[in-house]
C-alpha positions as CSV (number, residue, x, y, z in Angstrom):
1,M,12.0,103.6,69.0
2,P,13.9,101.6,71.8
3,T,17.0,99.8,70.8
4,F,18.6,96.6,72.2
5,T,22.3,96.7,72.9
6,F,24.8,94.2,74.3
7,K,28.5,93.7,74.4
8,G,29.9,92.7,71.1
9,K,26.8,93.6,69.1
10,V,28.7,96.0,66.8
11,F,31.0,93.1,65.7
12,V,28.2,90.6,64.9
13,E,25.6,92.7,63.2
14,N,26.9,91.9,59.8
15,H,28.8,88.7,60.6
16,H,26.3,86.5,58.7
17,L,27.5,88.2,55.5
18,A,31.1,87.4,56.2
19,V,30.5,83.7,56.9
20,P,31.8,81.8,53.8
21,Y,29.6,79.6,51.7
22,H,30.3,75.9,52.1
23,E,29.2,73.2,49.6
24,L,26.7,70.6,51.0
25,T,28.2,67.3,50.2
26,P,25.6,64.4,50.1
27,V,26.7,61.2,51.8
28,K,24.9,58.4,50.0
29,A,25.9,55.8,52.5
30,K,24.0,57.6,55.3
31,G,20.9,58.2,53.3
32,L,17.8,56.1,52.4
33,S,17.4,57.2,48.8
34,E,19.0,55.5,45.8
35,T,20.5,58.9,44.9
36,A,21.9,61.6,47.2
37,S,20.0,64.8,46.5
38,L,19.6,68.2,48.1
39,H,15.9,68.0,47.2
40,D,15.2,65.1,49.6
41,N,14.8,65.4,53.3
42,L,18.1,66.5,54.8
43,I,20.1,66.0,57.9
44,V,23.0,68.5,57.9
45,H,26.0,67.6,60.0
46,G,28.3,70.5,60.9
47,D,28.5,74.0,62.5
48,N,25.0,75.4,62.5
49,L,26.0,78.9,61.2
50,A,28.0,77.4,58.3
51,A,25.1,75.0,57.6
52,L,22.6,77.8,57.4
53,K,24.8,79.7,55.0
54,A,25.3,76.6,52.9
55,L,21.5,76.1,52.7
56,L,21.0,79.7,51.5
57,P,21.7,79.3,47.8
58,T,19.2,76.4,47.4
59,Y,16.6,77.3,50.0
60,H,16.6,81.1,50.0
61,R,13.0,82.2,50.8
62,K,11.7,78.6,50.2
63,V,11.2,77.4,53.7
64,K,7.7,77.8,55.1
65,C,8.2,76.7,58.7
66,I,11.3,76.9,60.8
67,V,11.6,75.3,64.3
68,I,14.8,75.9,66.4
69,D,15.8,74.9,69.9
70,P,18.8,77.0,70.7
71,P,20.8,76.8,74.0
72,Y,18.7,78.0,76.9
73,N,21.9,79.5,78.4
74,T,21.1,78.2,81.9
75,G,24.8,78.1,82.8
76,N,24.7,74.3,83.0
77,E,24.9,73.4,79.2
78,S,28.6,73.6,78.6
79,W,28.2,75.5,75.4
80,A,31.0,77.7,74.1
81,Y,31.0,80.7,71.9
82,N,32.8,79.6,68.6
83,D,32.1,82.2,66.0
84,R,35.4,83.5,64.6
85,V,34.5,87.2,64.5
86,N,37.3,89.5,63.6
87,S,37.6,91.2,67.0
88,P,40.2,90.8,69.7
89,M,37.5,90.8,72.4
90,M,35.5,88.1,70.7
91,Q,38.5,86.1,69.8
92,D,39.2,85.9,73.5
93,W,35.7,84.4,74.0
94,L,36.4,81.5,71.6
95,G,36.2,78.0,73.1
96,K,35.5,79.1,76.6
97,V,32.6,77.3,78.3
98,V,29.8,79.7,79.2
99,D,28.8,78.9,82.8
100,R,26.8,80.7,85.5
101,D,29.9,82.6,86.7
102,D,30.5,84.1,83.3
103,L,29.5,87.8,83.6
104,T,29.2,88.1,79.8
105,R,27.2,84.9,79.2
106,H,24.1,86.8,78.1
107,D,26.2,89.0,75.8
108,K,27.8,85.9,74.3
109,W,24.4,84.3,73.8
110,C,23.0,87.3,72.0
111,C,26.1,87.5,69.8
112,M,25.7,83.8,68.9
113,M,22.0,84.2,68.2
114,L,21.9,87.4,66.1
115,P,23.7,86.2,62.9
116,R,21.8,82.9,63.0
117,L,18.4,84.6,63.2
118,K,19.3,86.8,60.3
119,L,20.2,83.8,58.1
120,L,17.0,82.0,59.2
121,R,14.9,85.0,58.1
122,E,16.5,84.8,54.7
123,L,15.3,81.2,54.4
124,L,11.6,82.0,55.1
125,T,8.9,82.3,52.5
126,D,6.8,85.4,52.5
127,D,4.0,83.4,54.2
128,G,6.4,81.5,56.5
129,A,6.9,81.5,60.2
130,I,9.6,80.7,62.7
131,F,9.1,78.9,66.1
132,V,11.8,79.3,68.7
133,A,11.8,77.4,72.0
134,I,13.3,79.0,75.1
135,D,12.9,79.3,78.8
136,D,12.8,82.2,81.3
137,N,16.6,82.7,81.2
138,E,16.7,84.3,77.8
139,V,13.1,84.8,76.6
140,H,13.1,88.5,77.2
141,R,16.4,89.0,75.3
142,L,15.3,86.6,72.5
143,R,12.1,88.7,72.1
144,C,14.2,91.8,71.7
145,L,16.5,90.1,69.1
146,M,13.6,88.8,67.1
147,D,11.8,92.1,67.2
148,E,15.0,93.6,65.6
149,V,15.5,90.8,63.0
150,F,11.9,90.0,62.0
151,G,10.2,93.3,63.1
152,E,8.0,93.6,66.1
153,E,5.0,94.0,63.7
154,N,5.6,90.4,62.7
155,F,5.2,88.9,66.2
156,L,2.5,86.3,66.2
157,A,2.5,84.7,69.7
158,N,4.4,83.6,72.8
159,A,3.1,80.1,73.2
160,I,3.4,78.5,76.6
161,W,4.3,74.8,76.5
162,Q,3.6,72.7,79.6
163,K,6.8,70.5,79.3
164,V,6.4,68.5,82.5
165,F,3.4,67.0,84.2
166,S,4.4,66.8,87.9
167,P,6.2,69.3,90.2
168,K,9.8,68.9,91.2
169,N,9.9,69.0,94.9
170,T,13.7,69.6,94.8
171,A,13.1,73.0,93.2
172,K,14.6,75.8,95.3
173,N,11.8,78.3,94.6
174,F,9.3,77.4,92.0
175,S,9.0,74.2,90.0
176,E,9.2,75.2,86.4
177,D,6.5,73.6,84.4
178,H,6.7,75.4,81.1
179,D,8.9,76.7,78.2
180,H,8.2,79.5,75.8
181,V,7.8,79.2,72.1
182,L,8.2,82.6,70.3
183,V,6.5,82.7,66.9
184,Y,7.2,85.3,64.3
185,S,6.2,85.5,60.6
186,R,8.2,86.9,57.7
187,H,5.2,89.1,56.7
188,I,2.3,89.0,59.1
189,E,-0.2,90.0,56.4
190,N,0.7,86.9,54.4
191,W,0.7,84.3,57.2
192,V,-2.4,82.2,57.8
193,P,-2.5,79.5,60.5
194,N,-3.7,76.0,59.8
195,L,-6.8,75.3,61.8
196,L,-6.7,72.4,64.3
197,E,-9.1,69.6,64.0
198,R,-12.2,70.2,66.1
199,S,-12.4,67.7,68.9
200,D,-15.4,65.6,69.7
201,Q,-15.7,67.5,73.0
202,A,-15.8,70.8,71.1
203,S,-18.4,69.5,68.6
204,S,-20.5,68.1,71.4
205,R,-21.2,71.6,72.6
206,Y,-23.4,72.1,69.6
207,R,-26.9,70.5,70.0
208,N,-30.4,71.0,68.5
209,P,-32.9,70.6,71.3
210,D,-35.6,72.6,69.4
211,D,-35.1,70.8,66.0
212,D,-33.9,74.0,64.4
213,P,-33.7,73.4,60.6
214,R,-30.3,75.2,60.5
215,G,-28.8,72.3,62.5
216,P,-26.8,72.0,65.8
217,W,-26.1,75.2,67.7
218,S,-24.7,76.5,70.9
219,S,-25.8,79.6,72.7
220,S,-23.8,82.7,73.8
221,D,-24.5,85.6,76.1
222,L,-26.2,88.6,74.4
223,T,-25.0,91.1,77.0
224,A,-21.6,92.6,77.7
225,R,-20.0,95.3,79.9
226,N,-18.9,97.4,77.0
227,Y,-21.1,100.5,76.7
228,Y,-23.5,100.5,73.8
229,S,-25.9,103.4,73.4
230,Q,-28.7,101.2,72.0
231,G,-28.1,98.3,74.3
232,T,-30.4,99.3,77.2
233,Y,-33.9,98.0,76.7
234,E,-36.3,95.4,77.9
235,V,-37.4,92.3,76.0
236,E,-40.4,90.0,76.5
237,S,-40.0,86.3,76.4
238,P,-42.6,83.9,74.8
239,S,-43.8,83.2,78.3
240,G,-44.5,86.9,78.9
241,K,-41.6,87.4,81.3
242,T,-39.5,90.5,80.7
243,F,-35.7,90.8,80.8
244,A,-33.2,93.6,80.7
245,P,-29.4,93.6,81.1
246,S,-28.1,93.8,84.7
247,V,-26.7,97.0,86.0
248,G,-23.5,97.9,84.1
249,N,-24.2,95.5,81.2
250,Y,-25.8,96.2,77.8
251,F,-27.3,94.1,75.0
252,R,-24.8,93.6,72.2
253,V,-27.4,94.4,69.5
254,S,-29.9,97.2,68.9
255,P,-33.7,96.6,69.6
256,S,-34.4,96.3,65.9
257,K,-31.6,93.8,65.4
258,F,-32.8,91.8,68.4
259,K,-36.3,91.7,67.0
260,E,-35.0,90.5,63.6
261,L,-33.0,87.7,65.3
262,D,-36.0,86.6,67.3
263,Q,-38.2,86.5,64.3
264,E,-35.6,84.3,62.5
265,G,-35.6,81.9,65.4
266,R,-32.0,82.7,66.4
267,I,-32.8,83.7,70.0
268,W,-33.0,80.9,72.6
269,W,-35.3,81.6,75.5
270,G,-34.8,78.3,77.3
271,A,-36.7,75.1,77.1
272,K,-39.8,76.7,78.6
273,G,-39.5,80.1,76.8
274,S,-38.9,81.9,80.1
275,S,-35.1,82.3,80.4
276,M,-32.8,85.2,79.7
277,P,-32.4,85.3,75.9
278,R,-29.2,84.0,74.4
279,L,-27.9,84.1,70.8
280,K,-27.7,80.9,68.8
281,R,-24.4,80.2,67.1
282,Y,-24.7,77.4,64.5
283,L,-22.1,74.7,63.9
284,S,-22.6,75.3,60.1
285,D,-21.5,78.9,60.5
286,V,-18.2,78.3,62.3
287,R,-14.9,77.5,60.6
288,E,-14.0,73.9,59.8
289,G,-11.4,73.7,62.6
290,V,-10.2,75.5,65.7
291,V,-7.8,78.4,65.8
292,P,-4.5,77.5,67.6
293,Q,-4.2,78.7,71.2
294,T,-1.1,79.9,73.0
295,L,-1.4,77.5,76.0
296,W,-0.1,74.1,75.0
297,Q,-0.9,71.6,77.6
298,Y,1.1,68.3,77.8
299,A,-2.1,66.3,77.3
300,D,-2.5,67.8,73.9
301,V,1.2,68.2,72.7
302,G,3.2,65.9,74.8
303,H,6.0,66.4,77.4
304,T,9.7,65.8,77.8
305,Q,9.4,62.4,79.3
306,E,7.2,61.3,76.4
307,A,9.7,62.6,74.0
308,K,12.5,60.6,75.6
309,K,10.4,57.4,75.4
310,E,9.8,58.0,71.7
311,L,13.6,58.4,71.1
312,V,14.4,55.3,73.0
313,A,11.7,53.4,71.0
314,V,13.1,54.3,67.5
315,L,16.8,54.7,68.1
316,N,19.4,52.2,69.4
317,F,21.0,53.5,72.6
318,E,23.3,51.4,74.7
319,R,21.6,52.7,77.8
320,S,18.4,54.7,78.0
321,E,20.1,56.9,80.6
322,D,22.2,58.3,77.8
323,V,19.1,59.9,76.3
324,Q,18.8,63.3,77.9
325,Y,16.3,66.1,77.0
326,R,18.9,68.8,76.5
327,K,19.2,71.9,74.3
328,A,21.2,71.5,71.1
329,D,24.3,73.6,70.6
């Protein structure tokens, strides 16, 4: 099995174990509840590695969904490696800004991410999942890290988020429209996605032009290119016209199954009974919602400018220019 190596990996593989536990101290004055409790919604202020370790005693294997937005490591973020790993080489990394000229910036990023991902996995429930936003600078290295921590068998998706809605004409090569969101489960056999609400547009595809007692339906092609030994035959429409799959295509069902479907009224021959047969799929037979897709268009999930407007609307900033869509350290 392939392995993923990087400079400093040997020093951080077990660093999450050496991080000391810190007590989470509720600050009542900054909360909305009458009492400060770790069972309420929390905002934890502090180093993220120490915060994750502090959450572990209370939330070990109790978190169903984790969403993180780590540094994208573009070279323009001014982040610095700050984990105090017991190694002279890594002590030398401390506090130094990771910029584009740093030849070890990808190694530092991997060293920063590995112990955090390991702690995050310990927080997940057996049916939980983690969503990690990233761009093309580190997506391939992040995929390798997450394969190692969560297991490649638990990979669920690489969702593509359309984060901007117009091209940047100042781009040197391509105008980047998307980010990646890598999704992994703790145990893939236990994870079940919530279905999205079916849109009016999706529901409108189901109609009932022939007053079928089974209700609204849509039709689908009965042929495919996949070879099927019983899929080559002719059928006769109600108008007497005969049909057969085109060259290189085959009916998806056997002649006996086709006859059964036709007798049950589940074959659509067109309004005049003289069209290539199609299979009826009833709205009552499909699931209540829609399975999530991996292409997230801004019209459905929003974009970065919309996110900035929402922040400005709910928080008091001296200047709206101070609100930048940037990656958290």
